Each structure stands twice: as structure tokens, then as C-alpha cells.
C-alpha positions in Angstrom: -29.6 -95.4 -78.6 -27.8 -93.6 -74.7 -25.4 -91.3 -74.9 -21.3 -92.5 -74.6 -20.4 -90.8 -71.3 -16.8 -88.2 -72.8 -14.1 -87.6 -70.3 -12.7 -84.9 -69.5 -10.0 -83.1 -72.5 -6.6 -82.8 -71.7 -7.4 -79.7 -71.4 -10.0 -79.4 -68.7 -7.3 -82.0 -67.0 -4.5 -79.4 -67.5 -6.8 -77.1 -66.3 -8.2 -78.5 -63.0 -4.5 -79.9 -62.3 -3.8 -76.0 -61.7 -5.6 -75.2 -60.1 -6.1 -77.6 -57.3 -2.2 -77.2 -57.4 -2.1 -73.6 -56.4 -5.5 -74.2 -54.1 -3.7 -77.1 -52.0 -0.2 -74.5 -51.3 -2.1 -71.4 -50.3 -3.9 -73.4 -47.9 -0.9 -74.9 -46.9 0.5 -71.6 -47.5 -2.5 -70.2 -44.5 -2.0 -73.1 -42.1 1.8 -72.4 -41.9 2.3 -68.9 -42.7 -0.4 -68.0 -40.9 -2.7 -69.9 -38.1 -0.8 -72.4 -36.3 2.6 -70.3 -35.5 -0.6 -68.4 -33.8 -3.1 -70.9 -32.6 -5.2 -70.0 -33.8 -7.3 -73.3 -36.3 -9.4 -73.8 -39.1 -12.7 -75.9 -39.1 -13.1 -79.6 -39.8 -9.8 -81.8 -40.1 -7.4 -78.9 -40.4 -8.6 -78.4 -37.0 -8.1 -81.4 -35.3 -5.1 -82.1 -36.8 -3.7 -78.9 -35.5 -4.1 -80.2 -32.0 -2.8 -83.2 -32.6 -0.1 -81.4 -34.0 0.5 -79.0 -30.6 0.3 -82.3 -28.7 2.5 -84.1 -30.7 5.3 -84.6 -32.1 4.5 -85.6 -35.2 3.6 -82.8 -38.0 0.8 -81.6 -38.9 0.9 -82.4 -42.8 1.2 -86.0 -41.6 -2.1 -85.9 -40.4 -3.6 -84.1 -42.4 -3.3 -86.7 -44.8 -3.8 -90.4 -42.9 -6.5 -88.2 -41.2 -7.9 -87.6 -44.3 -7.2 -90.6 -45.5 -9.9 -93.1 -44.3 -12.5 -91.1 -44.5 -12.2 -90.6 -48.6 -11.8 -94.4 -48.7 -15.1 -94.3 -47.3 -17.1 -92.3 -49.3 -15.2 -93.4 -52.7 -18.6 -95.2 -53.9 -20.2 -92.4 -53.2 -17.8 -89.5 -54.1 -16.7 -90.5 -57.6 -13.4 -92.1 -59.2 -12.3 -88.4 -60.4 -12.8 -86.3 -57.3 -11.9 -89.0 -55.2 -9.0 -88.7 -57.3 -8.6 -84.7 -57.2 -9.3 -84.8 -53.1 -6.4 -87.0 -53.2 -4.1 -85.5 -54.4 -5.0 -81.9 -53.1 -5.1 -83.1 -49.5 -1.2 -85.4 -50.6 0.5 -81.6 -51.5 -1.2 -79.6 -49.1 0.5 -81.9 -46.7 3.4 -81.6 -48.1 3.3 -77.4 -48.6 3.4 -77.6 -44.7 6.2 -80.0 -44.1 7.9 -77.8 -46.1 7.1 -74.3 -44.5 6.8 -76.6 -40.8 10.5 -74.8 -40.1 9.5 -71.3 -41.8 9.7 -67.7 -40.1 5.7 -67.0 -40.2 4.8 -63.7 -41.5 3.5 -62.2 -38.3 3.1 -62.5 -35.0 -0.3 -60.6 -34.7 -3.8 -62.6 -34.1 -5.6 -60.2 -35.6 -3.4 -60.0 -39.1 -2.8 -63.4 -39.1 -7.4 -64.7 -38.6 -7.4 -61.7 -41.6 -5.7 -63.2 -44.2 -5.0 -66.8 -43.4 -8.9 -66.9 -43.1 -8.7 -65.3 -46.6 -6.2 -67.1 -48.6 -7.3 -70.7 -46.2 -11.1 -69.5 -48.3 -9.5 -68.7 -51.6 -7.5 -72.2 -51.3 -10.1 -74.7 -50.5 -12.5 -72.0 -52.7 -10.2 -73.5 -55.5 -10.0 -77.3 -54.8 -13.7 -77.0 -55.0 -14.5 -75.4 -57.5 -12.1 -77.5 -59.8 -13.5 -80.6 -58.2 -11.9 -81.4 -55.3 -12.1 -80.9 -51.3 -9.4 -80.5 -49.0 -11.1 -82.2 -45.7 -12.7 -85.7 -45.2 -15.7 -83.7 -42.5 -17.6 -83.3 -45.9 -17.9 -86.2 -47.2 -18.6 -87.8 -44.7 -20.8 -85.6 -43.6 -23.0 -86.4 -46.6 -22.9 -90.2 -46.1 -24.3 -89.3 -42.6 -27.0 -87.1 -43.9 -28.3 -90.0 -46.7 -28.3 -92.1 -43.2 -30.0 -90.0 -41.4 -31.8 -87.0 -43.4 -29.6 -84.3 -41.6 -28.8 -81.0 -43.7 -25.1 -81.8 -44.9 -24.5 -78.0 -43.4 -25.7 -79.0 -40.3 -23.5 -82.3 -39.9 -20.5 -79.8 -40.8 -21.3 -77.3 -37.9 -21.8 -79.6 -35.2 -18.9 -80.7 -35.6 -17.3 -77.5 -36.0 -18.3 -76.6 -33.0 -17.1 -79.7 -30.9 -13.9 -79.1 -32.6 -13.5 -75.3 -31.1 -15.2 -75.6 -27.9 -11.8 -78.5 -27.8 -9.4 -76.1 -29.1 -10.4 -73.5 -26.1 -9.2 -76.3 -23.8 -6.3 -76.8 -25.9 -5.0 -73.7 -26.9 -7.4 -71.2 -24.7 -10.5 -69.6 -24.9 -9.2 -66.3 -27.2 -7.7 -68.4 -29.7 -11.0 -71.0 -29.6 -12.7 -67.5 -30.2 -10.0 -65.9 -33.3 -10.1 -69.2 -35.2 -14.5 -69.0 -35.5 -13.6 -65.9 -37.3 -11.3 -67.7 -38.8 -13.2 -70.6 -39.7 -16.6 -67.4 -40.9 -13.5 -65.3 -43.0 -13.3 -68.7 -45.3 -16.4 -69.9 -45.3 -17.0 -66.3 -47.2 -14.5 -66.0 -49.2 -15.2 -69.7 -50.7 -18.0 -69.1 -51.6 -17.0 -66.0 -53.3 -14.6 -68.4 -55.1 -17.3 -70.6 -56.1 -20.2 -69.2 -57.0 -18.1 -66.0 -58.2 -18.4 -62.3 -57.7 -21.3 -61.8 -60.3 -24.4 -63.7 -58.7 -27.0 -63.6 -60.9 -31.0 -63.3 -59.8 -34.3 -65.3 -61.5 -36.9 -63.2 -62.1 -40.6 -65.2 -62.8 -43.1 -62.6 -64.0 -47.1 -63.8 -63.7 -49.1 -60.8 -65.4 -51.8 -61.3 -67.8 -49.3 -58.2 -70.4 -46.8 -60.9 -70.9 -45.8 -61.0 -74.6 -45.5 -56.7 -74.4 -43.5 -57.7 -70.8 -41.6 -59.8 -73.2 -40.4 -58.3 -75.5 -39.9 -55.0 -73.7 -37.5 -57.4 -71.4 -35.2 -59.1 -74.1 -36.1 -54.9 -75.9 -34.5 -52.3 -73.6 -32.7 -55.0 -71.6 -30.9 -57.5 -73.7 -31.7 -60.8 -72.0 -33.8 -63.3 -73.6 -36.6 -64.9 -71.6 -39.1 -68.1 -72.1 -42.4 -68.2 -71.9 -43.8 -71.2 -69.6 -47.8 -72.3 -70.1 -49.3 -71.9 -66.1 -52.9 -72.0 -64.8 -54.3 -69.7 -61.8 -54.5 -71.6 -59.2 -57.9 -70.2 -57.5 -59.3 -67.7 -61.3 -58.4 -71.0 -63.6 -57.9 -68.9 -66.1 -55.2 -70.3 -68.6 -51.0 -67.6 -68.8 -48.1 -68.3 -69.6 -44.9 -66.9 -67.0 -41.8 -64.7 -67.9 -38.9 -66.3 -66.3 -35.6 -64.6 -67.6 -32.1 -64.2 -65.6 -30.1 -61.0 -64.5 -27.1 -59.6 -63.4 -28.1 -58.1 -60.4 -27.0 -54.7 -61.5 -29.6 -55.4 -63.7 -32.7 -56.1 -61.4 -34.4 -52.5 -60.5 -34.4 -51.5 -64.2 -35.7 -54.9 -65.0 -38.8 -54.4 -62.1 -39.0 -50.7 -63.4 -40.2 -52.0 -66.6 -43.1 -54.6 -65.9 -44.4 -51.9 -63.7 -44.7 -49.5 -66.2 -46.1 -52.4 -68.4 -48.3 -53.8 -64.9 -48.6 -52.1 -62.2 -50.3 -54.8 -60.7 -47.5 -57.7 -61.5 -46.3 -60.6 -59.7 -42.9 -60.7 -59.7 -40.8 -63.6 -57.8 -36.7 -62.5 -57.6 -34.7 -65.6 -56.6 -30.7 -65.6 -56.5 -28.9 -68.0 -58.5 -25.3 -68.9 -57.8 -24.6 -69.5 -61.2 -25.3 -69.8 -65.1 -24.2 -72.3 -67.9 -25.5 -72.0 -71.1 -28.5 -72.0 -72.8 -26.9 -68.3 -74.3 -26.6 -66.1 -71.3 -25.0 -63.7 -73.0 -26.1 -60.0 -73.3 -27.7 -58.6 -76.4 -28.3 -55.2 -78.1 -30.1 -53.0 -77.0 -33.2 -51.1 -78.6 
């Protein structure tokens, strides 16, 4: 019998609502209090909206909503109802925030400070919205749709789109502003990664050794991390063996390598970054 999908609990919905609200307001603040007054733009629809507002009497908030919504409608079936509602709410609140702050004096008229703090606040805001199930830019949605049709990576499509946006910005605001905008976008992207993935990056480690039992026990005893033994066979030797798989924090990685090499100096160790870890009892046990 198929399992019935459970909807979000009230607590989860409330948490999502709070953080999407905070993130959307932060992006609105970053745009109107730092970037727009200093002729610095963001990438994506926000960048297009800033340029349209600069060349017309209409406010940026109107463009942020009107230009984003068609992309949201276009990708509704691909992104799902919950994501679509969260995104629509975030975009609407961001648009209202920019409208309310439009006539408020900017925090700074120093372009470098605007780039640094604007990019930081914008990235944190967008990161919160993405982390809690929404988006503030329709370009990401349409990029997913194009990627499925053309087999081109989503990140590459977004990059091409933003390159075009920054080139157009160079003609409208001047090339100095365009270059400042690129740095703003870079700062925002890095902050988004930190907010979405977290500061404590984990590492997954795969170890192949004939001493797999001893190494596995040592990792559990000396690091307090659980391990998984995976049945394997050598491609060249055809010998049956077991691989050790475990996940550790970045700070524990050096000690793990030391433990493995002290038992088997010839052990094969493969290390990969893990953006997030959920479930499976990923908690540190006591160390003997």
C-alpha cells in the first residue's frame, strides 16, 4: 500500500512564513537602501527591474512583481504548488518593501560600502528564502525549464543571462557601476551558499582497505562517528572486500586520515564535500 504524503505541520508552515518574510524584507532593504541609490544592480530579474525603473517613471517594486510573475506562472507545474505560493508571497513582499522604502534616504552614498553591505544583506535575504522553500527571482525558474529542453546546466543558463544583464547595465549606468554590480552579485552568491548550506561543511569519506574492520572500529572509538560497511569487489584483483563510508566535519578530517594511515598506510581514501546532512543519527558519540 502506497504511503500517504503528509503535508507540512503548522510549526513548519509558521517557520517557513517567518523566514521567507524576513528574507524578502532584507532583499527589499538591500535594493532600496544600498544598491539602487548608488546605481548598483543585482543579477536576474532584480537587475532588469532596476534598469527599467531608471528609464521610466514607474517604481522598481512594480517591475519586480510584474516581470517575475509570468515566469512563476510558466513554471508552476514544474516547481509545485507549495514552492509557487512561497515564491509569490516572497516576491510580493519584496516589491512592497521596495515601494515603502523608495523615498527613504540611503544608508550610504559610498559605492564600495553599498556594494559590500548591499551584497551581504541581499545574499542573506535570498539565502533564507531559498533555504525555506521559495525563490525571489524568476530567472532560476525559467532556467530550470530551459535546462530540461536544451540539456544545458541551470547554472550556465543563469550565468549567461546575468552576463547580458551586466553588459546592458554598463550602457545604462556606466561601466564603473557595471563592474561594482558584478562584485555585488559575487558577494551575494557566496553569502547565499553560506546561508543555504551552513557554515559547518561536512565531508563524506570512502575508505578501501584490507583492514576495514579495525579502521571502522577505530573511527567509531576515537572520533565518535558511526560508519557503514559496503560490500565491494576490486575491478582488477576481483577480490571481495568492504568499503568504509562515514561523514565527518571539516575539523575532524585530519584526525580521521591520521587514524586510517596509522592502521593501513596504503589505504585508499576518497573525500567529498557534503552540503547538508539529515537523519541517520549524524550526531557525535562519546570518544574512548
